[in-house]
C-alpha positions as a LaTeX table, in Angstrom:
\begin{tabular}{lrrr}
\hline
Residue & $x$ (\AA) & $y$ (\AA) & $z$ (\AA) \\
\hline
Met1 & 16.21 & 32.34 & 5.85 \\
Asn2 & 16.43 & 35.18 & 3.38 \\
Ala3 & 15.13 & 37.77 & 5.56 \\
Ala4 & 17.65 & 37.37 & 8.32 \\
Pro5 & 20.65 & 39.54 & 7.89 \\
Thr6 & 23.94 & 37.72 & 7.26 \\
His7 & 25.80 & 39.76 & 9.68 \\
Ala8 & 27.09 & 37.37 & 12.55 \\
Thr9 & 26.26 & 39.74 & 15.39 \\
Trp10 & 22.48 & 39.08 & 15.13 \\
Lys11 & 21.09 & 35.89 & 16.52 \\
Glu12 & 17.68 & 34.44 & 15.55 \\
Leu13 & 15.33 & 34.28 & 18.41 \\
Ala14 & 12.27 & 33.17 & 16.41 \\
Gly15 & 11.41 & 32.62 & 12.95 \\
Arg16 & 8.30 & 31.34 & 10.82 \\
Glu17 & 7.75 & 30.88 & 7.17 \\
Asn18 & 4.47 & 30.51 & 5.33 \\
Glu19 & 3.57 & 30.60 & 1.59 \\
Gly20 & 6.77 & 32.67 & 0.59 \\
Leu21 & 6.50 & 34.99 & 3.62 \\
Glu22 & 9.48 & 34.84 & 6.23 \\
Ile23 & 9.47 & 36.58 & 9.55 \\
Tyr24 & 12.28 & 36.70 & 12.01 \\
Leu25 & 13.00 & 38.03 & 15.32 \\
Leu26 & 16.55 & 38.92 & 15.84 \\
Trp27 & 18.72 & 40.20 & 18.75 \\
Asn28 & 22.18 & 41.77 & 18.75 \\
Lys29 & 23.79 & 41.08 & 22.11 \\
Ser30 & 26.56 & 43.60 & 21.91 \\
Ala31 & 24.28 & 46.50 & 21.00 \\
Asp32 & 21.20 & 45.10 & 23.07 \\
Arg33 & 18.94 & 45.64 & 20.03 \\
Leu34 & 16.06 & 43.84 & 18.87 \\
Lys35 & 14.58 & 43.83 & 15.39 \\
Val36 & 12.03 & 42.04 & 13.15 \\
Ala37 & 12.92 & 41.14 & 9.65 \\
Val38 & 10.22 & 40.31 & 7.05 \\
Ala39 & 10.60 & 39.07 & 3.42 \\
Asp40 & 8.17 & 38.00 & 0.78 \\
Ala41 & 9.63 & 35.82 & $-1.86$ \\
Arg42 & 6.72 & 36.19 & $-4.13$ \\
Leu43 & 7.06 & 39.98 & $-4.22$ \\
Asp44 & 10.97 & 39.81 & $-3.91$ \\
Glu45 & 10.74 & 42.48 & $-1.21$ \\
Lys46 & 11.86 & 42.71 & 2.48 \\
Phe47 & 12.03 & 45.28 & 5.19 \\
Glu48 & 13.07 & 45.35 & 8.87 \\
Phe49 & 12.57 & 47.50 & 11.88 \\
Asp50 & 14.00 & 47.83 & 15.39 \\
Val51 & 11.58 & 47.11 & 18.13 \\
Ala52 & 11.63 & 47.80 & 21.88 \\
Asn53 & 12.68 & 44.59 & 23.89 \\
Ala54 & 9.26 & 44.60 & 25.68 \\
Asp55 & 7.52 & 44.61 & 22.25 \\
Gly56 & 9.55 & 42.03 & 20.61 \\
Leu57 & 7.21 & 39.02 & 20.64 \\
Ala58 & 4.08 & 41.03 & 19.73 \\
Ala59 & 6.07 & 42.77 & 16.70 \\
Phe60 & 7.10 & 39.10 & 15.61 \\
Tyr61 & 3.51 & 37.90 & 15.64 \\
His62 & 2.17 & 41.22 & 14.11 \\
Pro63 & 4.93 & 42.64 & 12.08 \\
Phe64 & 2.74 & 44.53 & 9.61 \\
Ala65 & 0.90 & 46.44 & 12.35 \\
Tyr66 & 4.22 & 47.45 & 13.94 \\
Ala67 & 5.68 & 48.32 & 10.45 \\
Ala68 & 2.72 & 50.36 & 9.37 \\
Asp69 & 3.33 & 52.64 & 12.55 \\
Arg70 & 6.69 & 53.35 & 11.17 \\
Gly71 & 5.49 & 53.84 & 7.57 \\
Leu72 & 7.24 & 50.57 & 6.43 \\
Gly73 & 6.10 & 47.68 & 4.33 \\
Phe74 & 6.09 & 46.31 & 0.88 \\
Ser75 & 5.93 & 48.90 & $-1.81$ \\
Cys76 & 2.80 & 47.69 & $-3.39$ \\
Ala77 & 1.06 & 47.63 & $-0.05$ \\
Ile78 & 2.29 & 51.14 & 0.79 \\
Arg79 & 1.26 & 52.48 & $-2.66$ \\
Asn80 & $-2.26$ & 51.00 & $-2.27$ \\
Ser81 & $-2.69$ & 52.45 & 1.28 \\
Leu82 & $-1.46$ & 55.91 & $-0.04$ \\
Asp83 & $-3.68$ & 56.21 & $-3.12$ \\
Leu84 & $-6.28$ & 58.77 & $-2.64$ \\
Gln85 & $-9.78$ & 57.32 & $-2.90$ \\
Pro86 & $-12.50$ & 59.47 & $-4.47$ \\
Gln87 & $-14.92$ & 60.87 & $-1.78$ \\
Asn88 & $-18.58$ & 60.53 & $-2.60$ \\
\hline
\end{tabular}
């Protein structure tokens, strides 16, 4: 559970792991906040983002789509998407 923050106020609502990729849906009761945390052990990178309560489960199942809307992701993926491609 490397992606999940260690701060005690966050409660894990859902989590999944596959081939070094960890994704968690976390809730902070006192702040009434929901966030998704993603870590890739192969790249040794992680990111997290807040999400509206109504979108929590969708963001958990599709974190990269939600992260892309916020300009987040793993650095190599962002670098590749920002590289200018020659136009023919």
